[in-house]
N, C-alpha and C positions, 0 to 999 in steps of 0.2 A: 619228174616232168621238167623241172628247171634245167637239169643237166642236158636233156634232149633239146630243149628250146635254145639254150646257149650254144650247144654244139651246132645246131642248125643255123643259128646266126653267124657263127664263125665260118661255117662252110659256104656262106653267101659270098665271102671274099674269095675271088678266083684263085689267088696264090695259095691260100690255105686249102681250098678244095682240090686243086691239082696236086699239091703235096701229098694229101691223103689218098687220092685216087692212085697215085704212083706207088705208094707204099703198100697198098692192099692188092694182093693178087687174087685171092678168093674171099668171098663174103658168104658165109653160111648163116642163115637166119633161122634160129630155132623158133617153133610156134609161129611161123610166118602168117598163118591164117588169122592170128589174133593181133596183128600189128594195127595200130590206129593210124589216123591220117598223118600226124606229126612224125611218127616213127617211119612211116612209108616215105615221107618227103626227105627224111635224113638218109634213108637207104638210096633213094634216087640221086641225092647229091653225091654220095660216095661212089655209086656205080651208075653212070648215066644210061646204061643199057637196061631196058625194062626187065625186071626179074621174072615177070610172068606175063609176057605180051599177049598171049592168047587166052589167058585165064585157065589154062590147062592145069597148072599146079594147084590152084585153089579148088578146082572141081575134083582133081584126084584126091586131095586131102579130104574133101567132103565125102567122096565115095568111100574112102578108107574108114571114116567115122561111121558111115552107115553100114558098111560091111561088119565092122566091129560090133555095132549095135545089134545086127541080126545074130551074130555068133553068141553075144551075151544073152539075148532073149532065148536062143536055143538051149544054152547052158542052164538057164533058170527054169526051163520046162522040166529038165531032169533033176536039178538041184535047187528047188524053190527057196531054200533057206540060206543060199550062198550070199551072205551080206556084202562081201567084197564085190561080187559081180553086180549086185544091185547098185552099189555106189558108183562103180565104173560106168554102168549103163546110164545113171543119172547125169554124170559128167558129160558123157557123149551126147546125150539128148540135149543138154544145155548148149553144147558147142554147135549142134546142128539146128539151133533155134527152135527146138521143141520144148520151150521153157515150161509150158503148162504141164506137160507130161513129166518132165524132170521134177517139177515142184511136187506133183502128186506122189511120185516114187519116193522122193526124199522125205516128205511128210510122213509116209508110212514107216520109214526107217527110224525117224526121230520119235514118233509116237509109240513104237514098239519098245522092246527091252533088249536092244542089241548090245554086243560087247562095247566097252568104253571107247576103244580106238575108233570104231566105225561111227559111233554116236557123235563124237567130236567132229569128224570129217563131214558127216551128213549135216550137222548143224551149220558148219561154215558154208557149205554149198547152198543150203536152203536160205540162210540169211543173205547171202550174196544175190540170190534170185529175188528175194523180197526187196532188197535195196534197189536192184535194177528196175523194179516196177514202181519204185517210189513209195513203197509201203514200209516206211521207217519204223512205225509203231510196232508192227508185227515182227520185224527183224529184231528190234530191241528186246521185245518180250521173249523171243526165241533164244537170243544170245544169253539173256540173263538166266533162263531156265536151264540151258546147257551148262552155264558156268556153275550152277548149283552142284552139278555132277563132276565138272572138270574145273575146279577152282583156279588152277594155275596154268591152264592151257593158254600159252602166249598168243596164238593166232586168234582165238576167240576174244581174249582181252583186248588185243589191238583193234580187232574189227569193231568191238563195242566202243572203244575210245574214239575211233574216227567217226563212228555214227553220232556219238554224243557231241563231238566238236563241230561236226557239220550242222547240227541243229542248234548251235550256239551255247551248249551247256558245257563250257570250258572247264569249270571247277570239277564237275563230275568226271570229265574226260581225263583231267590231270590225275585225279585220284586213281582211276582205273589204270593209267599208264604207270604210276609208281608201284602198283602191285606187281608189274611185270619185270621189275629190276632183277633179272636173272642172267641176262646176257648183255654184252656191250652194245648191241644194236638197239635193244629196247631201253637201255639206260640213256643212250643218246637221244632216242625219240622222246623219252620222258623229260630230259633236260631242255630239249629244243622246243617242246610244246609250249605255247603261250600260256 
């Protein structure tokens, strides 16, 4: 976030903004529907033309998610145990703001006995949903339960560490981060963490 805020501040200077606007011919934004307000303001500073003046792009993206959702539901009628399709459907539901339905679906995946890889992904998604609703206690319990099965899953460990640090439990968060010393990025996070 700091990088975006500092970049946005720099783009407030007309000389800097014009320099970058002249350097960029095309601006492709991956996952445009997930941009937050600050990211959107930075895009507007780089390209003064409204990237989606009519809202058509956003509605097209939403329609595609809903189309994919229908296809996944059809597939699951024929293949009810297709765990990958269940997970993809849950992610789509979350993106179209059907969080309660996504939560029910993911809870089913976590409660059952699916293969390890899907279990870890379902845990991450479900914990993110719980955190978005402000239910930190349930998210923590879920992450710890998932980590019993996936002891060194870096994404689960980082999710737990940030949850702990957000609730002021810095010593616990630091301990969790030091478990993840397997790649440069997590070593950096562990050293940077207060």
